[in-house]
ROMARMAR-417040 format. One record per residue (C-alpha): x, y, z. Coordinates in steps of 0.5 Angstrom, whole numbers, plus 500, padded with zeros to 3 digits. Last residue first. Layout:
residues N
<X:X, Y:Y, Z:Z>
...
This chain:
residues 364
<X:949, Y:776, Z:753>
<X:945, Y:781, Z:751>
<X:938, Y:781, Z:753>
<X:933, Y:781, Z:747>
<X:932, Y:774, Z:747>
<X:929, Y:774, Z:754>
<X:923, Y:777, Z:750>
<X:921, Y:770, Z:748>
<X:920, Y:768, Z:755>
<X:914, Y:773, Z:756>
<X:912, Y:774, Z:749>
<X:912, Y:767, Z:747>
<X:909, Y:765, Z:754>
<X:903, Y:770, Z:753>
<X:902, Y:768, Z:746>
<X:901, Y:760, Z:749>
<X:896, Y:762, Z:754>
<X:892, Y:767, Z:750>
<X:892, Y:762, Z:744>
<X:889, Y:757, Z:749>
<X:884, Y:762, Z:752>
<X:881, Y:763, Z:745>
<X:880, Y:755, Z:743>
<X:877, Y:755, Z:750>
<X:872, Y:760, Z:748>
<X:872, Y:766, Z:752>
<X:869, Y:769, Z:759>
<X:875, Y:771, Z:762>
<X:875, Y:766, Z:768>
<X:872, Y:761, Z:764>
<X:876, Y:760, Z:759>
<X:882, Y:761, Z:763>
<X:880, Y:755, Z:767>
<X:879, Y:751, Z:761>
<X:886, Y:753, Z:759>
<X:889, Y:751, Z:766>
<X:885, Y:744, Z:766>
<X:888, Y:743, Z:759>
<X:895, Y:744, Z:762>
<X:894, Y:740, Z:768>
<X:892, Y:734, Z:764>
<X:898, Y:735, Z:759>
<X:902, Y:735, Z:764>
<X:902, Y:727, Z:763>
<X:906, Y:728, Z:757>
<X:912, Y:730, Z:761>
<X:912, Y:724, Z:765>
<X:911, Y:720, Z:759>
<X:918, Y:723, Z:756>
<X:921, Y:722, Z:763>
<X:919, Y:715, Z:763>
<X:921, Y:714, Z:755>
<X:928, Y:717, Z:756>
<X:931, Y:719, Z:750>
<X:938, Y:723, Z:749>
<X:937, Y:730, Z:750>
<X:934, Y:731, Z:743>
<X:930, Y:725, Z:744>
<X:926, Y:729, Z:749>
<X:923, Y:734, Z:744>
<X:921, Y:728, Z:740>
<X:917, Y:725, Z:746>
<X:914, Y:732, Z:747>
<X:912, Y:733, Z:740>
<X:908, Y:727, Z:740>
<X:905, Y:728, Z:747>
<X:902, Y:735, Z:744>
<X:896, Y:733, Z:742>
<X:892, Y:736, Z:748>
<X:894, Y:743, Z:747>
<X:894, Y:743, Z:739>
<X:887, Y:740, Z:739>
<X:884, Y:745, Z:743>
<X:879, Y:741, Z:748>
<X:872, Y:743, Z:746>
<X:867, Y:743, Z:751>
<X:860, Y:743, Z:747>
<X:855, Y:748, Z:750>
<X:852, Y:749, Z:744>
<X:854, Y:757, Z:744>
<X:861, Y:754, Z:746>
<X:861, Y:750, Z:740>
<X:859, Y:756, Z:736>
<X:864, Y:760, Z:738>
<X:870, Y:755, Z:736>
<X:867, Y:755, Z:729>
<X:868, Y:762, Z:729>
<X:874, Y:762, Z:725>
<X:874, Y:756, Z:720>
<X:874, Y:748, Z:719>
<X:876, Y:748, Z:727>
<X:880, Y:741, Z:727>
<X:887, Y:744, Z:725>
<X:891, Y:738, Z:728>
<X:887, Y:731, Z:729>
<X:889, Y:728, Z:736>
<X:882, Y:729, Z:739>
<X:878, Y:732, Z:744>
<X:870, Y:734, Z:743>
<X:866, Y:734, Z:749>
<X:859, Y:734, Z:750>
<X:857, Y:730, Z:745>
<X:851, Y:730, Z:741>
<X:854, Y:733, Z:734>
<X:848, Y:735, Z:729>
<X:850, Y:742, Z:729>
<X:857, Y:742, Z:730>
<X:858, Y:737, Z:724>
<X:854, Y:741, Z:719>
<X:858, Y:747, Z:721>
<X:865, Y:744, Z:720>
<X:869, Y:741, Z:726>
<X:873, Y:735, Z:722>
<X:878, Y:741, Z:719>
<X:884, Y:737, Z:720>
<X:886, Y:730, Z:718>
<X:884, Y:724, Z:722>
<X:884, Y:723, Z:730>
<X:877, Y:727, Z:731>
<X:875, Y:724, Z:738>
<X:867, Y:726, Z:740>
<X:865, Y:725, Z:747>
<X:859, Y:723, Z:750>
<X:856, Y:720, Z:744>
<X:849, Y:718, Z:741>
<X:851, Y:717, Z:734>
<X:850, Y:723, Z:728>
<X:858, Y:724, Z:729>
<X:859, Y:717, Z:728>
<X:854, Y:716, Z:722>
<X:858, Y:722, Z:718>
<X:865, Y:719, Z:720>
<X:863, Y:713, Z:716>
<X:861, Y:706, Z:716>
<X:860, Y:705, Z:724>
<X:864, Y:701, Z:729>
<X:864, Y:697, Z:735>
<X:869, Y:696, Z:741>
<X:868, Y:690, Z:746>
<X:872, Y:685, Z:741>
<X:878, Y:690, Z:743>
<X:884, Y:687, Z:739>
<X:880, Y:684, Z:733>
<X:876, Y:690, Z:733>
<X:882, Y:695, Z:733>
<X:885, Y:691, Z:727>
<X:879, Y:691, Z:723>
<X:878, Y:698, Z:724>
<X:885, Y:699, Z:721>
<X:884, Y:694, Z:715>
<X:878, Y:698, Z:713>
<X:882, Y:705, Z:712>
<X:876, Y:710, Z:711>
<X:876, Y:710, Z:719>
<X:870, Y:709, Z:724>
<X:870, Y:707, Z:731>
<X:865, Y:707, Z:737>
<X:868, Y:706, Z:744>
<X:864, Y:705, Z:751>
<X:869, Y:707, Z:756>
<X:872, Y:703, Z:762>
<X:879, Y:706, Z:763>
<X:882, Y:700, Z:760>
<X:877, Y:701, Z:754>
<X:879, Y:709, Z:753>
<X:887, Y:707, Z:753>
<X:886, Y:702, Z:748>
<X:882, Y:706, Z:744>
<X:887, Y:712, Z:744>
<X:893, Y:707, Z:742>
<X:889, Y:706, Z:735>
<X:887, Y:713, Z:734>
<X:894, Y:715, Z:734>
<X:897, Y:710, Z:729>
<X:891, Y:709, Z:725>
<X:884, Y:709, Z:728>
<X:881, Y:715, Z:725>
<X:874, Y:718, Z:728>
<X:874, Y:716, Z:735>
<X:867, Y:716, Z:738>
<X:867, Y:716, Z:746>
<X:861, Y:713, Z:750>
<X:862, Y:714, Z:757>
<X:861, Y:709, Z:763>
<X:868, Y:710, Z:765>
<X:871, Y:716, Z:761>
<X:875, Y:719, Z:768>
<X:877, Y:725, Z:771>
<X:871, Y:726, Z:775>
<X:866, Y:732, Z:776>
<X:862, Y:731, Z:769>
<X:864, Y:737, Z:765>
<X:870, Y:739, Z:767>
<X:873, Y:733, Z:770>
<X:871, Y:730, Z:763>
<X:875, Y:735, Z:760>
<X:881, Y:734, Z:764>
<X:880, Y:726, Z:762>
<X:880, Y:728, Z:755>
<X:886, Y:732, Z:756>
<X:890, Y:726, Z:759>
<X:887, Y:721, Z:753>
<X:890, Y:726, Z:748>
<X:897, Y:726, Z:752>
<X:897, Y:718, Z:751>
<X:895, Y:718, Z:744>
<X:901, Y:723, Z:742>
<X:905, Y:719, Z:747>
<X:904, Y:713, Z:743>
<X:904, Y:716, Z:736>
<X:911, Y:718, Z:737>
<X:914, Y:712, Z:734>
<X:921, Y:711, Z:735>
<X:924, Y:715, Z:741>
<X:931, Y:715, Z:737>
<X:938, Y:712, Z:739>
<X:939, Y:709, Z:732>
<X:936, Y:702, Z:734>
<X:930, Y:706, Z:737>
<X:928, Y:709, Z:730>
<X:929, Y:716, Z:729>
<X:924, Y:722, Z:731>
<X:929, Y:727, Z:731>
<X:933, Y:730, Z:725>
<X:937, Y:736, Z:725>
<X:944, Y:733, Z:724>
<X:943, Y:732, Z:716>
<X:945, Y:728, Z:710>
<X:945, Y:721, Z:713>
<X:939, Y:723, Z:718>
<X:934, Y:723, Z:712>
<X:935, Y:716, Z:712>
<X:934, Y:715, Z:719>
<X:928, Y:720, Z:719>
<X:925, Y:715, Z:714>
<X:926, Y:709, Z:718>
<X:922, Y:713, Z:724>
<X:916, Y:714, Z:719>
<X:913, Y:719, Z:714>
<X:907, Y:719, Z:710>
<X:903, Y:723, Z:715>
<X:908, Y:726, Z:720>
<X:915, Y:724, Z:723>
<X:921, Y:729, Z:725>
<X:925, Y:735, Z:723>
<X:929, Y:740, Z:726>
<X:929, Y:747, Z:723>
<X:933, Y:753, Z:725>
<X:939, Y:748, Z:726>
<X:943, Y:750, Z:720>
<X:938, Y:751, Z:715>
<X:942, Y:748, Z:710>
<X:942, Y:741, Z:714>
<X:934, Y:741, Z:712>
<X:936, Y:742, Z:705>
<X:941, Y:736, Z:705>
<X:936, Y:732, Z:708>
<X:931, Y:733, Z:703>
<X:936, Y:730, Z:698>
<X:937, Y:724, Z:703>
<X:930, Y:723, Z:702>
<X:929, Y:723, Z:695>
<X:936, Y:719, Z:694>
<X:933, Y:714, Z:699>
<X:926, Y:713, Z:695>
<X:919, Y:716, Z:696>
<X:915, Y:717, Z:690>
<X:911, Y:711, Z:689>
<X:908, Y:710, Z:696>
<X:910, Y:717, Z:698>
<X:905, Y:720, Z:693>
<X:907, Y:727, Z:692>
<X:909, Y:734, Z:695>
<X:914, Y:733, Z:701>
<X:911, Y:738, Z:706>
<X:915, Y:741, Z:712>
<X:913, Y:744, Z:719>
<X:916, Y:749, Z:724>
<X:914, Y:752, Z:730>
<X:919, Y:754, Z:736>
<X:922, Y:750, Z:741>
<X:924, Y:751, Z:749>
<X:918, Y:747, Z:751>
<X:912, Y:749, Z:756>
<X:907, Y:745, Z:752>
<X:903, Y:751, Z:751>
<X:909, Y:754, Z:747>
<X:911, Y:748, Z:743>
<X:903, Y:747, Z:741>
<X:903, Y:755, Z:739>
<X:909, Y:755, Z:735>
<X:907, Y:748, Z:732>
<X:900, Y:751, Z:730>
<X:904, Y:756, Z:726>
<X:908, Y:751, Z:722>
<X:901, Y:747, Z:721>
<X:897, Y:753, Z:718>
<X:903, Y:755, Z:713>
<X:905, Y:748, Z:711>
<X:898, Y:746, Z:709>
<X:896, Y:753, Z:705>
<X:903, Y:752, Z:701>
<X:901, Y:744, Z:700>
<X:894, Y:747, Z:697>
<X:897, Y:752, Z:693>
<X:902, Y:747, Z:690>
<X:896, Y:743, Z:687>
<X:893, Y:737, Z:688>
<X:897, Y:735, Z:694>
<X:900, Y:728, Z:694>
<X:902, Y:727, Z:701>
<X:909, Y:727, Z:705>
<X:908, Y:731, Z:711>
<X:915, Y:732, Z:715>
<X:914, Y:734, Z:722>
<X:916, Y:740, Z:726>
<X:921, Y:743, Z:730>
<X:923, Y:750, Z:730>
<X:929, Y:752, Z:734>
<X:928, Y:756, Z:740>
<X:922, Y:760, Z:744>
<X:922, Y:766, Z:739>
<X:924, Y:761, Z:733>
<X:917, Y:762, Z:729>
<X:913, Y:760, Z:723>
<X:919, Y:756, Z:720>
<X:916, Y:753, Z:713>
<X:919, Y:748, Z:709>
<X:916, Y:746, Z:702>
<X:918, Y:740, Z:698>
<X:919, Y:738, Z:691>
<X:923, Y:732, Z:691>
<X:923, Y:728, Z:684>
<X:930, Y:725, Z:685>
<X:934, Y:728, Z:679>
<X:929, Y:734, Z:679>
<X:931, Y:737, Z:686>
<X:927, Y:742, Z:689>
<X:926, Y:745, Z:696>
<X:922, Y:752, Z:697>
<X:924, Y:755, Z:703>
<X:919, Y:759, Z:708>
<X:922, Y:764, Z:713>
<X:920, Y:768, Z:719>
<X:912, Y:767, Z:718>
<X:908, Y:772, Z:721>
<X:909, Y:778, Z:718>
<X:911, Y:775, Z:712>
<X:904, Y:772, Z:711>
<X:903, Y:777, Z:705>
<X:909, Y:774, Z:702>
<X:907, Y:767, Z:702>
<X:900, Y:770, Z:700>
<X:902, Y:769, Z:693>
<X:901, Y:762, Z:693>
<X:894, Y:762, Z:696>
<X:891, Y:762, Z:702>
<X:885, Y:759, Z:706>
<X:886, Y:758, Z:714>
<X:885, Y:752, Z:718>
<X:883, Y:754, Z:725>
<X:887, Y:751, Z:731>
<X:885, Y:757, Z:735>
<X:891, Y:761, Z:733>
């Protein structure tokens, strides 16, 4: 899996049938809903993954994204030790203009029709309040508001988990699980990046940030005057860094970025950070330790999963703390097997899917 974005087109939906269990196209003309739900695997349990509301340029782009993201959720849940499979959904359109109660409720009806094979939650363009609306038509919703018994904003524990993974990476490179005295560049200071900056500042790191949304940068600088900013991601990756934290959209680790990167560690919240297969090998050749994205950013998934049991923040945070040990385990496997860390993470996840998933074959 290795977190690499994969290129495909609409016709590849059936070609990928050996991997994805089910892909559902949802269309409600009255509300304007055009959505795609992809269930990659239910080997370990029902598929759980957020709903992304985004103005894709083409339907093919939306299909590519939902197939990549749902596959990533399978690996994320497996590596995090959860009894969940992988799924994801995308709603095509600009949420600022298209998102309405009828559309969200129509979407909820489609999720309900899957009878629990897929649980939805928040993602880019959707929020806990949206999940409350979807839940008016659907029993399989998590990531709801606190007022409705939910966990609220999952970015809190996503950032906490990334920080734990970064601590494990620091231990591997510098011998101590701390970022104190290190320079960390955070690209993207929205929901997750904003919380990550706070953890880094409290740990004693020097933090440099950038974001295409200037108000997000301004908010961080107002809260943490010691933090500095640069104008672009290109400027950030060209800066002298110890750690690079991609926390925006996927594909952050391109050939050009890897060649100029001075950081010894890459550890961030973004999904599918590797722009293509093979980037993980180039990172390894350059001596850059990559903390696999779906390993370290699983805190949000852990949080919304805990909600299914009746949310308890302290319990969820304790589970998210284990990301430190999981990341350390991945590094140990990589070293022992002589493979890049992305490949080691895949192998650990696939082993659990294989060994635990086979129990479904035992008749009860």
